[in-house]
Structures are given as C-alpha cells and as structure tokens.
C-alpha positions in Angstrom: 5.4 72.4 -104.4 2.9 70.6 -102.2 1.6 67.2 -103.2 -2.0 66.9 -104.2 -4.4 63.9 -103.7 -7.6 63.7 -105.7 -10.8 62.5 -104.0 -13.4 61.1 -106.4 -16.8 62.5 -105.3 -18.5 59.1 -105.3 -18.8 55.8 -103.3 -17.2 56.2 -99.8 -16.3 59.9 -100.3 -19.8 60.7 -99.0 -19.1 58.9 -95.8 -15.4 59.7 -95.2 -14.6 63.0 -96.9 -14.1 64.8 -93.6 -11.7 62.2 -92.4 -9.7 62.2 -95.6 -9.7 66.0 -96.1 -8.6 66.6 -92.5 -6.0 64.0 -92.5 -4.2 65.1 -95.6 -4.7 68.7 -94.6 -2.8 68.1 -91.4 0.0 66.7 -93.4 0.2 69.8 -95.7 -1.2 67.8 -98.5 -3.8 69.5 -100.8 -6.9 67.6 -101.6 -8.7 68.1 -104.9 -12.2 66.8 -105.2 -13.9 66.0 -108.6 -16.9 68.1 -109.7 -20.4 67.2 -108.7 -21.9 64.4 -110.7 -23.2 65.5 -114.1 -24.2 64.0 -117.4 -20.7 64.2 -118.9 -19.1 62.4 -115.8 -21.8 59.7 -116.1 -21.3 59.3 -119.8 -17.5 59.0 -119.4 -18.1 56.4 -116.7 -20.4 54.4 -118.8 -17.7 54.4 -121.6 -15.1 53.1 -119.1 -17.2 50.4 -117.4 -18.4 47.1 -118.6 -22.1 46.9 -119.3 -23.1 44.9 -116.1 -21.6 47.5 -113.8 -23.9 49.1 -111.3 -24.6 52.8 -111.8 -22.6 54.0 -108.7 -19.5 52.4 -110.0 -20.1 53.9 -113.5 -20.2 57.3 -111.8 -17.1 56.4 -109.7 -15.1 55.8 -112.9 -16.3 58.9 -114.4 -15.2 60.8 -111.2 -11.7 59.1 -111.2 -11.3 60.1 -114.8 -12.3 63.7 -114.0 -9.3 63.9 -111.7 -6.8 62.7 -114.2 -4.1 65.4 -114.6 -5.7 67.4 -111.7 -3.8 65.6 -108.8 -0.6 63.8 -108.2 -2.4 60.8 -106.8 -6.0 59.6 -106.6 -7.2 58.0 -103.3 -9.2 54.7 -103.7 -9.6 52.6 -100.5 -10.2 48.8 -100.6 -12.9 47.9 -98.0 -13.1 44.2 -97.5 -14.6 43.8 -94.0 -15.4 46.2 -91.2 -16.4 43.5 -88.7 -15.4 39.8 -88.3 -18.9 38.4 -89.3 -19.6 40.9 -92.1 -18.4 41.9 -95.6 -18.5 44.9 -97.9 -20.2 44.9 -101.3 -17.9 43.6 -104.0 -17.6 47.1 -105.5 -15.7 48.3 -102.5 -13.5 45.2 -102.7 -12.7 45.9 -106.3 -12.8 49.6 -106.8 -9.1 50.0 -106.7 -8.4 47.3 -109.3 -11.3 48.4 -111.4 -10.0 52.0 -111.5 -6.4 50.9 -112.1 -7.4 48.8 -115.1 -10.1 51.0 -116.5 -8.8 54.6 -116.3 -5.5 55.3 -118.2 -2.8 57.7 -117.0 -3.6 57.8 -113.2 -1.6 57.2 -110.1 -3.6 55.7 -107.3 -3.2 55.6 -103.6 -4.9 52.8 -101.8 -5.3 51.5 -98.3 -7.0 48.3 -97.2 -9.5 47.6 -94.3 -10.1 44.0 -93.6 -10.9 43.8 -89.9 -11.6 40.0 -90.2 -8.0 39.5 -91.0 -6.6 42.1 -88.6 -6.1 45.0 -91.1 -7.5 48.2 -89.7 -8.0 51.7 -91.1 -5.7 53.6 -88.7 -2.4 51.9 -89.5 -3.4 51.7 -93.2 -4.2 55.2 -93.6 -1.1 56.2 -91.7 0.9 54.2 -94.1 -0.5 56.2 -96.9 0.4 59.4 -95.0 3.9 58.3 -94.8 4.1 58.8 -98.6 4.1 62.5 -97.9 5.4 62.8 -94.2 8.3 60.7 -93.0 7.6 61.6 -89.3 5.4 58.8 -88.2 4.4 60.5 -84.9 3.1 63.4 -86.9 1.2 61.1 -89.2 -0.5 59.3 -86.3 -1.4 62.6 -84.7 -2.9 63.7 -88.0 -5.0 60.6 -88.2 -6.3 60.9 -84.6 -7.2 64.5 -85.3 -9.0 63.6 -88.5 -10.8 60.7 -86.8 -12.1 63.1 -84.0 -13.2 65.6 -86.7 -15.1 62.8 -88.6 -16.9 61.8 -85.3 -17.8 65.3 -84.6 -19.2 65.7 -88.0 -21.3 62.6 -87.9 -22.6 63.5 -84.4 -23.8 66.8 -85.9 -25.6 64.9 -88.8 -27.4 62.8 -86.2 -28.4 65.9 -84.3 -29.7 67.5 -87.4 -31.8 64.3 -88.1 -33.4 64.7 -84.6 -34.2 68.3 -85.3 -36.0 67.3 -88.5 -37.9 64.6 -86.7 -39.0 67.1 -84.0 -40.4 69.6 -86.5 -44.1 69.5 -87.5 -45.2 68.4 -90.9 -45.0 65.4 -93.2 -41.8 63.4 -92.8 -40.5 60.8 -95.2 -37.6 58.4 -94.6 -35.4 58.0 -97.6 -33.5 54.7 -97.3 -30.4 54.6 -99.5 -26.7 54.5 -99.4 -24.9 57.8 -99.0 -23.3 57.5 -102.3 -26.8 57.4 -103.7 -28.6 59.8 -101.4 -26.2 62.7 -101.8 -25.2 62.3 -105.5 -26.3 65.2 -107.7 -27.5 62.6 -110.4 -29.1 60.1 -108.2 -30.6 60.9 -104.8 -30.3 64.7 -104.5 -32.9 65.6 -107.1 -35.4 63.3 -105.2 -34.5 64.9 -101.8 -34.7 68.4 -103.3 -38.1 67.6 -104.9 -39.6 66.4 -101.7 -38.3 69.5 -99.8 -39.8 71.9 -102.5 -43.1 70.1 -101.9 -43.1 70.6 -98.1 -41.9 67.2 -97.1 -39.3 67.0 -94.3 -36.6 64.4 -95.4 -35.1 62.0 -92.9 -32.0 60.4 -94.2 -31.0 56.7 -93.6 -27.6 57.8 -92.5 -27.3 56.4 -89.0 -24.0 56.7 -87.4 -24.3 54.6 -84.2 -23.0 51.5 -86.0 -23.2 49.3 -83.0 -26.9 50.1 -82.4 -27.6 49.8 -86.2 -26.2 46.3 -86.2 -28.4 45.3 -83.3 -31.5 46.8 -84.8 -30.7 45.2 -88.2 -31.1 41.8 -86.7 -34.8 42.6 -86.1 -35.2 42.6 -89.9 -32.6 39.9 -90.9 -30.1 37.9 -89.0 -28.4 36.7 -92.2 -27.6 39.8 -94.3 -23.8 39.9 -94.3 -23.2 43.4 -96.0 -22.1 46.0 -93.6 -23.5 49.1 -95.3 -26.9 47.3 -95.8 -27.0 46.5 -92.2 -26.6 50.1 -91.4 -29.6 50.9 -93.6 -31.6 48.2 -91.8 -30.8 49.7 -88.4 -31.8 53.2 -89.7 -35.2 51.8 -90.9 -35.8 50.3 -87.4 -34.7 53.4 -85.6 -36.9 55.9 -87.7 -39.8 53.9 -89.2 -42.3 54.7 -86.5 -41.4 58.3 -86.5 -42.1 59.0 -90.2 -45.2 59.2 -92.4 -43.8 57.3 -95.4 -40.7 55.5 -96.6 -38.9 55.6 -99.9 -36.3 52.9 -100.8 -33.7 54.2 -103.2 -32.1 51.5 -105.2 -29.6 51.7 -108.2 -29.7 49.2 -111.0 -28.6 46.3 -110.9 -27.8 46.1 -107.1 -28.6 42.6 -105.8 -27.9 43.3 -102.1 -30.1 46.4 -102.2 -32.9 44.6 -103.9 -32.9 41.9 -101.3 -32.7 44.4 -98.5 -35.6 46.4 -99.9 -37.8 43.3 -100.3 -37.2 42.4 -96.6 -37.9 45.9 -95.4 -41.1 46.3 -97.4 -42.5 43.2 -95.8 -41.7 44.6 -92.4 -43.2 48.1 -92.8 -46.6 47.0 -94.0 -49.1 49.7 -92.9 -46.6 52.4 -93.6 -46.9 54.0 -97.1 -43.7 52.9 -99.0 -42.3 53.1 -102.5 -39.2 51.7 -104.2 -37.4 53.8 -106.8 -34.9 52.0 -109.0 -32.4 54.5 -110.7 -30.4 53.8 -113.7 -28.5 55.9 -116.3 -31.6 56.1 -118.4 -33.9 57.5 -115.6 -36.5 60.1 -116.5 -36.9 63.0 -114.1 -40.4 63.6 -115.2 -41.3 60.0 -114.4 -39.7 60.2 -110.9 -41.6 63.4 -110.2 -44.9 61.9 -111.1 -44.3 58.9 -108.8 -43.2 61.2 -106.0 -46.2 63.4 -106.4 -48.5 60.4 -106.3 -46.7 59.1 -103.2 -47.1 62.4 -101.4 -50.9 62.4 -102.3 -51.2 58.9 -101.0 -49.7 59.9 -97.6 -51.9 63.0 -97.3 -55.0 61.0 -98.1 -54.0 58.5 -95.4 -53.5 61.3 -92.8 -56.9 62.8 -93.8 -58.6 59.4 -93.3 -56.9 59.1 -89.9 -58.0 62.5 -88.8 -61.6 61.7 -89.7 -61.5 58.3 -87.9 -60.1 60.0 -84.9 -62.8 62.6 -84.8 -65.5 60.0 -84.7 
C-alpha cells in the first residue's frame, strides 16, 4: 500500500501546492488535500485555537484536523527566513508546533527553511522525501522536476494577470496573501462578487520575487516580512494599471495592518478600500461595501470622461 501525505488547504498550500503534489507524486506517494474551507472547518479551528489567533491559523487548524485519519502523515513546513535580511510571519515559524500541540492523533512531516542560517528548501524537502524513497538520487530528481513545474505554474499565473490587464473594462487590484485571496471562506467570495459585477480582478500574486523586493523599497525600506514585501511589490507593479484597489486583511494581523496603512498613504488619488475579515463577517455587509466601492469608481470614471471632453 502506498503512503499518503495530507496537505492542509490553507496557509502556504495556496503558494506551493504544485511543488508538493508533483514532488510526492514523483515518489509514488499519494497526496490527500483537505476540503475547501467551510463553516464546519472554521468552527473546528476556532475550537482548537486560542482566542487571539488570527483567522488564517484558525482555518489552518481546522484543515489539519480535517485530515486526521485521512492520511498517514500531514505536511506542515516551518518557514523562518527566505532571505538573509527578512523574516516570515510568526505563524509560519510556529505552524508545526501549533498543529502538533493543538490537534490530537496526527503524525506530522515538517521541513525547515531558514536561509539566514543556511537551511534551504531543496535539501530539507529531499530529507522529507527520503522518508518514502531511500534512493537519494531519485529524490533529488523528484524535487528538481517539482521545482520546474512550480515555476511553470507561476509563470502561467503571471501571464494570466497580463491578459486580464490587457482586457477592456474596470479593473480592481485585490491586495492580500494567497491564503486569504483563494480561500473559500475569505477572499474567494469577494473575487467572485466582483467578477459577477463586471469587474476584472487583478491579484496581488506577483512571482518575480527579486523585482518585488526592489519595488517594495519604494513603499518601505524597513518592513521585514517576506510575504508582505511581495504584496508591496505587487502594489507598485500594478497600481497605475487599475481603477481601484482593495486591501484584504484578516483580523488581527499586525503586519498586514501596518502594510495597508503605508500603502493607502501611497496610493492617494486611486480609489481604495480596506476590508478586515474575521470569523463573524457578514456577507451582506461585504456586498454593500463592495457595491459602494464599484459605484465610487464608476462615478470617478464618468467625471474624468466629462473633464476630458471639455
């Protein structure tokens, strides 16, 4: 019987699922993904988490629990640093330990990434692969193949972004982490609502990390959090090519709140709105705010058209 590895559909899954699925598939290891986020998963995560935990981690714990008895192992990476002068958010540093101590009856697989201290993803994920395949050469080949597929996938996402930007119509940039943007309980209802109302959505997923870091410095030279720097880079890359900007923040995320405040000061003149999501959010309230935001953009475009005709 083949081994199975569970992938919680939360946090870094939305960035690295192609890498992980391809890697384990090449080693003849089946991956099992938790269901899309729903009220039951969130409710279970709330039960397992302490009150002060942010919404994405509550969802993460619910997804880990949903994989209990569904897989032999559950993969939870520990991301500390991805560059020497940066750090990851504390939830990525502590996700493994939080899951291990909060969800009973699970077997976890973890790998560490701490570039500042010389610990990189390739050897760490290969170490995990050797749990299932003793042939180290085969494991390294599996990783290299998976990394290539990951790059191909992200390149296609960037191409799709350019296709969206090239189309006519109202365009709105939604600035938020992938684990918020693509989650069924958090960002996806917002993206879907915008699409149903004729708005082309531009995602803040920006995969040229070197360029993102350079652009982020135009907003702040001091923010240390890697994934927030990527959002700042996306903002700088896209902000003059869209009609409005939505900042998507989950309660009570301090880094995102600081980043959003810096960004909103920089984009004065472009319609923008901050949406703070928590487990008590009202879809009706969100729809009302989004409808008003769309109306605001349309009114601004009408005024610009009248001024241009004078």
